[in-house]
N, C-alpha and C positions, 0 to 999 in steps of 0.2 A: 281402557279406561273408558276412552268413547264410545262401545261398543254400550256398556249400562247405561250412558244417558240420554238414549235413544227412548222416544216417545214423544206423547204431546203429554199437558201439562196433566191429563185425567189419568192415561197410561202407561207414565211413569213409574217405576219401581223405587219409591227411596231407599228402603232397605237395602239394595242392592246397587244405587248408588254411589250410599253412604259406606258402604262396604271397597267400592271401588276407589274410593275418594279416599279411604283409610289406607290403599295398599302403596301411596305413590310416599316415595323414602322420606320427606322430607312433614310429611304431614302429621302431629299429632295427631289430632279431634279431627270431626268433622259433621256436620250439621246440615240438614237440609229440608227446607219446608214449603207446605204450597202456603201462594196469596192468593188471597182469591182476589180477583179478575183468571190475571193469566201470569202473574209472579210463580220463581221460582227461587227461594231464599236459600242461599248457601254459605253457613259458616265453618270458615279453615279457622285450625289453631297447629302454625307451625312449629317443628321442634327445634328452642334457642340452645344451640351448642355451647361448650362450657366447656370440656376438655377429649382428648382424644383417648379413648378404651381402646385396644387390646389394637389389633392387627386391622384397620380399617373402620374400624367401632367410634361412636359416640358418645358422649353423655351429656343429656340434656340439663334443665337450669333447675327442671325436675328431680334430677338424679338417674332418669330413667335412661338405659343404654340404647340404642337406634343405631340402624347403618344405612351411610346416605354419604357421597361422595363430599367433597366439602376438601379444595384447596386455598381454604384461607386459615388465616395467621388464630390459633387461641394462643 
């Protein structure tokens, strides 16, 4: 993911960076945008686990199944 977040304010490929962030297991959605003159705004929504689903998968509070490591109680 770090390689996708390289570049300057003007050269960073926001679409590639968004895809890289969305591939992190606990990230449900990610949004990026440039804020002039030198700020990058990143908005991340995390999965909120509700239940375990089969072997090693989880269900979030929206009913979506996702895969991530989880050692906590549900």
